FINUTI-991070 format. One record per residue: x, y, z of N, C-alpha, C in turn. Coordinates in steps of 0.001 Angstrom, whole numbers, plus 500000, padded with zeros to 6 digits. Atoms other than C-alpha are relative to their C-alpha. Example, Ala and Ser with C-alpha at 12.3 -4.5 7.8 and 13.67 -1.06 7.14 Angstrom:
2
500890498810500000512300495500507800500900501200500000499180498810499940513670498940507140499230501090500730
//
This chain:
445
498575499691499889415852453626647189500730498835500676499202501090499448418662451253648114500167500168501508499776499972498560419126450317651754501480499923500341498579500181499707422781449305651572500774499815498694499175500060501204425439449843648895501393499510500359498625500471499875428658447850648676500845500756498972499132499223500885431495449915647205501170499126499577498985500917500531433679447747644988501189500802499481498870499168500375436626450119644991500761500399501255499124499596498895439197451819647202500329501487499865499441498665500127440861455147647885498978501111500008500823498801499927439362458552647271498606499814499424501330500150500587436483457404645058499094499199500935500807500743499028435320454889647690499500500940501103500383499035498966435330457663650299498976500998499458500933499068500648433553460006647870498587499415499956501303500663500082430729457492647400499383499836501387500482500148498620430454456826651139499371501300500497500508498707499525429954460541651802498599500291499456501323499753500580427033460841649385498970499027500563500930500986499443425465457621650661499535500411501400500370499553498655425545458957654230498975501127499934500934498880500138423788462139653085498641499538499486501259500538500517421155460009651344499352499010500955500551500945499030420606457812654415500167498552499591499750501361500486422030454712652697501199499412500742498897500691499338424190452225654622501050499592498971498915500332500923427596451396653107500848498838500510499056501088499725429923448417652923501274500286499217498711499824500671433606448958652153500683498646499926499138501170500132435446445996650731501438500502499948498611499556500029439214446101651049500948498824499929498924500985499986442428444218650488500720500087501340499224499955498754444821443408653317500859501261500065499158498797500038446922446393652167499222501261500357500828498822499761443988448777652658499219499932501311500744500196498754442897447657656126499881501276500822500013498769499200443742451071657622499550501220499201500386498873500848442258453205654850498758500710500541501150499235499515439678455927655466498655499412499566501290500623500336436894454199653469499631498880500975500249501081499034437249451230655822499566500574501344500326499387498719437099453523658833498614500664500003501227499202500036434085455559657654498772499256499495501160500778500453431869452890656066499288499380501201500757500628498915429143451294658166500501498589500280499431501341499862430655447867657529501195499889499070498830500233500846433938446618656089500287498508499936499710501422500206434882443241654625501319499873499256498741500288500688438408442109653781499750498860499016500322501009501018438176440185650521501230499344499371498839500670500583441778439207649770501300500748500187498649499464499886445447440002649398500186501318499284499742498654500514447117443199648234499911500148498478500079499892501454447254442409644525498542500154499556501370499737500456444188443679642632499273498733499574500640501228500479443526440278641081499497499130501153500392500788498830443224438808644585498963500702500864500945499236499167440828441474645870499019500793499139500937499097500673439309444333643876499548499503498616500426500596501270439104442235640693499424498598500190500513501338499699437890439058642421498471500059500132501460499883500011434212438939641452499343499093501027500598500951499063433456435880643545500084500518501438499829499468498641434867437489646698499090501205500231500857498814499877432932440711646030498539499589500199501391500462499842429631438862645602499784499331501357500105500613498671430331436876648781499842501087501073500102498889499043430831440162650660498624500655499928501339499413500164427600441548649208498935499112500633500992500947499462425721438412650255499997500004501530499959500100498528426935438291653857499589501315500675500383498707499424426221442007654355498604500442499556501345499693500516422833441944652550499952501328499236499995498799500835423839444748650186499058499795498821500922500141501131421204445423647522500493500733498756499414499355501172423473447431645192501519500031500156498540499901500018427131447633644191500388501214499162499457498859500743428875450859643194501462499699499687498634500382500342432075450128641249500986501155499915499090498871500129433503453676641183500545500102498592499336500009501304436023454003638345501161499008500052498946501005500017438704451562637210499472498649500458500343501353499549438738447944638421498866499406499163501075500701500710435357446380637462498897500937499505501052499031500320433478449592636632499494499888498567500425500161501389433374448845632887500173498549499540499902501426500293433374445066633040498586499458499763501351500439500364430330443743631190499615498712500738500286501252499296430614440314632823499555500280501435500345499671498617430532441829636321498626500656500076501317499352500037427575444054635439498901498958499794500986501056500264425741441013634067499802499076501184500116500869498829426521438900637123499231500686501122500792499259499017425130441645639359498511499837499700501391500174500422421908441452637367499518498582500326500372501393499741421894437646637668499821499720501489500061500204498547422434437857641443498904500839500659501038499150499427419611440366641882500547501177500778499374498840499359422000443115642974500125501089498945499939498920500980421762446484641248501432500488499817498691499471500351424968447515639500499829501492499717500151498550500185425277451305639838501010500443498945499152499748501153426757451716636415499259499543498765500628500343501276426133450706632844499578498535499953500438501373500261424199447612631783501044499307499132498965500702500777426360444886630194499924500279498505500118499730501433424948445578626732500534501385499641499458498668500249425910449254627061501523499993500089498540500118499881429413448378628216500564499337498750499545500672501225429760446009625264499928500929498796500197499108501153428428448626622854501014501125499972499145498826499957430642451475624062501394499725500564498703500291499406433466449879626029500994499460498999499145500484501075434841448074622991500057501102498945499903498770500781436163451017620998499674499813498525500316500195501418435852449482617538498489499869499797501462500075500072432196448600618201499370501375500212500534498677499688431613452059619667500048500914498787499868499137501171432881453756616522498913499700498982501060500378500942430470451804614325498647500514500475501251499523499420427628452690616682499855501513499814500040498539500116428546456394616588499801500451498546500192499664501416428783456486612792498531499853499630501425500233500275425278455026612636499121501081500638500784498967499297424086457707615108500264501402499451499710498699500596425549460513612994500957500852500797499018499269499204428240461476615505501325500037499231498742499911500755431460462777613848501069499077500574498980500952499553434193460134614000501295500204499225498686499912500630437905460041613203500115498910498940499810501042501015438737458211609935500880498875500523499216501150499551440043454715610584499310498705499657500557501323500287439219451027610583498607499868500592501355500238499508435632449876611027499977498893501038499902501091499028436749446857613040501454499793500378498643500295499567439879445170614311500913499721498801498998500293501021443061444907612270500370498525500054499634501420500065443992441421611104501506499780500000498560500197500146447684441973610437500709501337499842499181498809500228450554444447610139499803500502498576500185499622501404450119444390606357498675500735499805501314499342499999446481445304606852500137501440500478499803498684499412447561448227609020500724500950499055499236499163500931450073449528606484499124500446498833500867499667501132447548449390603646498978501073500376501011499032499559444911451290605647500649501340500326499282498769499673447472453829606904500314500797498736499720499321501268448433454613603317498729500625499439501279499515500527444763455080602478499535501257500738500508498848499236443867457481605335501090501038500247498897499063499860447336459072605506500658499980501362499255499901498747450068459082608131499950501438500528499806501012498961450382459695611018498680499328500386501153500746499503448048457043612404500303499563501430499795500492498640447526455646615889499339498639500150500529501322499659447112452003616891499426500077501409500641499958498688444706451542619813499491498614500387500550501250499480443751448611622013498479500116500066501470499933500016440072447818621523499405499939501394500501500090498622439681447016625237500764500945500918499038499204499259442041449774626316499445501136500827500292498851499154442119452749628618501274500442500679498831499499499292444593454935630455501256500080499162498849499872500871446839455173627414500717498698499689499341501286500259447750451477627413499605499450498628500261500602501302448063449712624068499822501015498884500094498960501024448370452964622086501382500314499450498734499679500638451159453651619569499758500882498777500089499121501166451603456499617055501000499523498959499156500494501096453010455452613672500055501080498914499818498937500985454476457959611196500381499484498609499614500544501303455701455635608413499933498471500029500164501450500143455529452057607095500940499212500907498988500776499271458749450933608794499730499935501506500280499973498564457401451820612244498821499110500382501238500728499705454254449703611914500250498694500757499759501305499368455729446286612863500375500126501475499681499894498555457444447329616134498858500598500822501138499414499276454436449479617105498914498955500214500991501077499943452099446571616362500347499005501100499566501015499027454138444116618427499887500512501437500016499491498627454485446363621494498587500326500475501379499682499631450841447522621422499219498735500339500711501269499734449547443939621233500468499384501316499474500575498762451835442802624029499468500748501219500456499191498863450865445698626313498504499841500242501450500106499830447122445466625662499595498604500460500300501365499559447107441692626077500276499806501475499640500121498585448866441951629428499072500813500888500802499103499167446729444848630671498524499632500032501454500183500109443272443803629463499567498574499648500363501351500418443456440153628433499393499966498613500543499889501363442539441273624910501009500820499200498962499283500748445216442194622347499511500523498656500553499479501239442854443322619589500347501470499805499631498627500318443945446530617840499153500547498863500607499309501134442227449071615617500825501244499715499179498875500425443577452127613819499147501221499692500649498743500329442632455785613498501017500972499428499177498864500397443974458861611773500417500732501264499523499265498824446156460661614315499766501490499780500333498583500112444756464161614838501101500814500680498914499195499452447641466592615303499457501306500601500400498803499244447395469551617693498560499907500524501385500120499520444197468194619257499824500462501442500446499834498622442348469142622410499225498742500380500793501119499472440895466369624573498880500611500838501144499379499341437425467582625503498879498979500114501018501011499748434744465414627072498723500649500511501308499489499605431042465923627688499348499017500968500703500813499002429274464627630805498546499848499592501409500235500328425935463001630046499348499136501080500795500866499122423160461310632020498786499523499222501197500545500621420390459027630831499255499129500996500756500845499079417560457338632713499313498859499252500618501184500605415585454156632117498731500322499222501207499601500714412735456151630604500314500666498663499603499474501298414731457320627585500388501461499982499621498590499932415527460836628793501521500123500122498549499783499987419064462102628163500275501498500141499581498602499922420799465354629119501518500066500016498553499798499847424299466797628991500246501023501095499648499133498875426101468644631777501254500810499704498862499177500364428684470618629850501264499189499779498749500660500381432275469866628910501093500197501034498768499860499224435614469354630605501176499944499029498790500028500816438996470092629044501051499187500743499030500921499377441452467275629790501262499900499161498893500034500956444194468228627339501376499909500643498694500060499333447016468527629892500207498572500502499796501422499725448226464921629913501487499658499862498663500566500173451429462970630304499840498509499721500132501403500418451619459666628441498552499526500106501439500273500048447835459761628013499339499951501375500577499912498660447339460184631772499715501469500306500389498616499764445431463347632692500663500556501268499367499327498865447139465833635010499111501095500575500873498896499603444871468890635094498747499958499137501267499928500730441196469067634136499284501272500416500748498789499658438962472101633971498672500044499261501305499781500612435413473121633201499600501445500257500090500458501389434450474805631040501377500006499335498742499952500740437133474547628348500266501417499521499697498661500512438946477780627474499958500084498474499982500063501465438818476653623823498599499920499403501352500282500509435097475901623523499146501263499985500939498890500137432703478555622220498594499528500376501383500418499720428999478582623161499395499170498870500535500750501145428188477334619635500564498585499974499385501330499982430676474459619880499465499178501168500562500701498839429335473589623346498646499371499643501305500524500418425853473187621860500155498825499051499788501070500982427134471070618962500509498731500665499440501169499326429190468778621192499000499393500967501025500512499087426404468498623768498940499217499259501010500692500820423918467539621061500533498667499500499396501246500490426328464949619634500146498982501133499847500908498858427015463488623097498660499377500380501333500535499691423286463138623759499561498989498935500343500948501068422830461461620366500732498679500195499223501210499732425594459030621283499333499145501068500647500726498906423854458095624533498629499470499594501350500405500402420377457985623030500025498842499019499939501045501030421524455691620211500039498598500590499973501318499354422054452852622701499053499944501198500938499917498870419287453907625143500752499912501321499083500065498867421982454576627722499327500389501312500521499736498659421089454445631405501156500167500967498944499727499034423349456047634014500784501240499617499091498920500364426137458603633998501045499468499036498966500387500949428677458531631203500711501232499492499235498902500571431252460638629454500334499682498557499675500148501409431561461090625713501226500862499728498733499296500178435132462013624842500241500310498525499745499548501362436083464010621763501427500521499875498815499242500378439259465152620055499520501188499180500403498784500706438877468732618845501240500611499355498814499479500672441283470018616195500051501522500094499784498556499841442621473563615874498952500833499266501075499307500704439728474437613550498659499843500725501175500276499170437257473426616304499059498974499361500757501166500458436117470353614392500217498898501020499875501020498958435378467573616845499683498613499467500129501394500422435596463805616505499806499115501232500230500964498917434240461040618732501255499166500226498850500814499654437037459248620557499573498727500732500501501153499256435344456988623109498927500458500969500964499698498947432593456786625690500347499173501218499749500689498740433323455945629306498675499804500720501305500346499423430372454138630870500093499891501523499781499992498548431218455093634465500173501436500457499635498691499473431901458029636748501473500223499684498619499679500342435132459818635818500774500507501216499153499427498950438065460729638054499720501496500148500106498542500010437525464362637053498580500528500159501386499550499878433786464499637778499806501209500930500252498856499114434229467081640607499988501360499298500007498671500626434977469940638189498628500307499403501361499803500486431565469422636593499057500293501162500842499754498822429935469215640018500106501444500470499791498649499479431463472546640998499387501072499102500480498923500883430441474499637886498496499950499759501461500057500139426821473250637836499307499780501342500551500159498643426376472820641639499101498771500086500772501231500157425306469187641331500811498831500533499339501198499491426151465910643117499802498876498984500120501010501058426862463477640281499886498581500554500134501330499386427246460458642577498558499775500451501405500096499599423789461156643998499116499741498781500769500206501233422404461425640470500162498581499483499703501357500454424087458146639565499204498969500806500734500927499136422527456352642549498499500095499736501427499817500240419085457846641885499576499382498665500317500597501301419152456811638220499925498485500127499982501455499823420071453259639236498773499522500776501186500354499208417127453276641670498694500262499250501196499791500814414727454248638875499403501383500070500492498621499918414361457951639634500227500686498654499808499333501296413750459898636401500824501278500129499269498739500010416083462765635477499110501089499397500833498900500480414741466193634587500055500139498485499832499835501438416093466087631050500543501365499624499486498658500243417346469647631435501521499955499836498561499888500177420806470358630033500560501008501001499378499139498997423230472002632473501181500736499378498939499181500553425631474820631660500818500612501125499144499481498925428612476158633631499617501406500430500303498671499456427934479118635916501251500658500569498721499447499554431575479575636991501105499104499443498866500779500493435011477985636468500507499070501094499406500927499035436584474948638146501204499321499370498767500631500463439955473245637900500394498920500996499572501113499138441350469964639245501433499616499673498649500539500134444961468915639822500052498642500690499826501322499403445642465230640375501363499946500689498755500117499247448244464747643092500352498515500106499544501382499988450183461512642619501211499835500912498810500330499206452722459839644893501092499567499030498962500233501001455486460176642308501085501059500143498871499066499962458916461789642127500187500590498608499960499387501333458726464252639221501435500249499532498605499770500374462524464704639289500752498700499726499389501313500309463200460981638831499074499230499061500832500591501052461049460295635759498682499447500547501307500340499433457848460133637829499991498605500641499922501289499305459017457109639791498985499958501139500964500098498891456261455883642183500690500195501348499431499698498686456797457034645763499053499566501114500845500466498889454777454825648116500748500166501319499356499883498700455436455003651833499093500655501021500785499456498888454278456450655123499984501521499966500152498547499904452914459990655353500274500403501445499595499631498651454669461520658348499222501204500515500768498807499648452999464924658365499136500400498815500920499632501079450063466306656393499231501256500372500890498854499867448369469658655954499231500158498699500833499831501181445457469831653540499531501447499911500440498610500155444541473231652095498503500149500198501415499711499832441192474887652687499686501388499493500402498672500421439378478157652238498885499964498978501132499879500915436600479411649982500351499453498621499821500524501349436265477473646747501077498951499861498972501044500047438804474779647673499415498691500521500518501325499641437848471107647775501116498967499828499003501065500076440114468131648504499285498660500040500512501377500010439018464639647491501195499081500198498825500809499680441492462327649190499709499044501138500160501016498961441781459259651381501224499926500907498767500083499215445168460048652939499868500764501321499940499311498705445961461147656505501395499801500580498691500128499363449024461638658698500103498627500679499821501345499466450364458196659598499564498911499045500471500988500987448770456504656565501165499568499116498970500525500901451033454272654491499383499715498633500482500199501366450467454442650747500549498683499470499515501287500477450639450887649407500550500100498579499374499926501325452711450171646284499240499250498909500665500931500907450101447968644597499012500653499037501103499403500754447662450477643114500423501288499300499753498738500672447375453671641094500601501003500987499247499102499111449617456414642459499249501264500398500728498788499631446925459117642705499556499926501462500338499995498571446484460093646362499050501137500370500899498884499695444447463309646134499636500740498725500410499084501058442529465635643857499723501348500658500248498649499510442667469359644531499094500686498990500982499362500883439603471084643073499720501394500517500329498629499617439105474825643098498953500546499045501003499354500837436260476954641781499990501501500279500046498546499897435929480684641115499177500531498834500816499407501051434133483115638837500694500007498645499258499964501265436905483200636216501137498989500021498871500923500113439707480991634942501242500579500685498852499343499386442308483510636074499956499870501520500148500144498549440935483420639616500238498557500431499773501423499698440974479599639509501490499687500079498567500281500036444663479533638612500679500549501257499422499396498788445583481893641455499603499202501236500496500768498849443434479936643920500664498631500076499359501312500026444921476602642801501451500099500470498617499817499544448458477897643280500054500150501513500025499801498551447606479077646777499696498696500726500376501259499355445959475738647638501151498996499961498898500958500118448877473663646349501179500390500884498924499539499115451355475816648277499700499656501458500402500384498632449384474967651448500022498485500209500113501463499919449264471244650640501378499424500346498702500487499521452126469863652729499899498501500305499971501453499787452896466140652592501447499595500240498633500406499660456011464860654357500079498475500095499783501443499942457398461348653958500036499353498627500016500510501371456790460823650235500207501163499027499925499003501062457364462644646952498642500075499302501273499842500706454382464082645069500201500837498734499963499218501240453558465796641780499625501463500210500345498597499739452719469111643484500991500967499358499068499069500667455968470768642235499730500147498503500334499934501428454990469907638650498800500908499773501212499200500174451528471437639030500277501488500212499693498594499748452927474658640480500735500629498814499304499498501186455236475014637472499056500122498805500974499924501085452404474256635050499127501243500126500888498857499767450221476935636618500688501336499730499238498785500291453016479492636070500347500137498517499652499987501425453444478604632394499086500962499233500774498978500703452356481437630095499016499394499007500914500642500950450857479118627459498809499391500722501112500561499245448819477324630095499072501112500482500820498914499459447651480583631647499140500660498922500760499384501093446533481877628244499048499022499316500869501003500618444745478614627374500522499497498675499387500391501269447155477959624518500732498667500165499387501314499834447752474216624776499195498926499273500630501169500614446981470842623190500398498779500819499617501226499290447379467219624252501505499745499921498548500156500128451038467516623156500769500957500908499369498974499164451732470254625721501146499442500833498995500552499097453681467986628081501194499403499275498872500560500753455896466641625290501207500927500021498915499021500016457948469847625403500173500731501324499921499310498714457326470995628967501183499450500811498817500401499228460522470936631036499810500346501470500125499792498553460383470479634809501299500591500519498816499317499476462761472835636605500323499536501414
//
């Protein structure tokens, strides 16, 4: 087992990893930018190293600075969390070259699944259902129009190196292709340094349902059930739950089997998530595979009573997994709390937290790095907390989540808590009648 793990991340996920490491008897190193000097991960890690300025490119994306921190602290592994360098094949490869274990996917797995056009070809070969579209990257707008006519509008342009909804544009007719092409290429190039685009048939009225998988270095793969992530705004998830209110036991088996086939086809090692779009007829299509821990991993942990970060670390250390598939024994739900003003078009709301009361009670979990007196910096993602609740039924989860959010008091900044409380009162949401387009018509009061 590792003696010391450097956490190449910040915020709640860095703190989440530190907690599991402490329980496993593993020393931790928190790297941080100058803007995060007073953060809880820095306070609770065994060691902390400032690696640069507040901008991500000067700190959390600076590979050289991260390796220097690992060297001076004698860390024998690096956990990248999610975001930043977690799905960067070059960083994973450099860890291997430096003799430091990367607690994540191998570079060849990131290349195989992180590039979405390559991933689709791999999945087709593995027999996993895929959405009709291009087999590789588009060469031109004219190319896109010709293919769109062949597979039928609407279609969606996607950045091959994308994530978080960046570089995605829906096109309904020929005349919309050129402006969509131009804006998608510009956005993806700026966000990922790669402006390559591919195209898929746009599935209308879809659910976004993902399956958690694990694979070890001995070829064993298992699935850990599904999560429903359909409640999204601009492709950013707001509420996640497990299991999905839309998934039947038969569909769960089919999707779990397909997710395992996806992982087995590349001899995947580590934790990963296979994401599917599921249409109203319960036909599912491979969308992408995330070769890292997900933001929403706690809902899976709660319904199968399992520490996924611990599993991730053990797999990286060469511990074999059982190979047993896991199924939900109760219900869990997660609301992402962002420092945003929902009444001013979700404008970011960084600043100092003057007063704070976090909710508690049976079945309530808060994953967060904030505290009273903490100043939220303006340089990073606006998520400041995840409220996770678990209960025996979905109805009980909704009631418990409402109670927890009503207790969650944060003074000094604006948050998305008012939005979540309104969502939880919505009749369509309460009945499980929603798709990824739910937020397109939802009006905040």
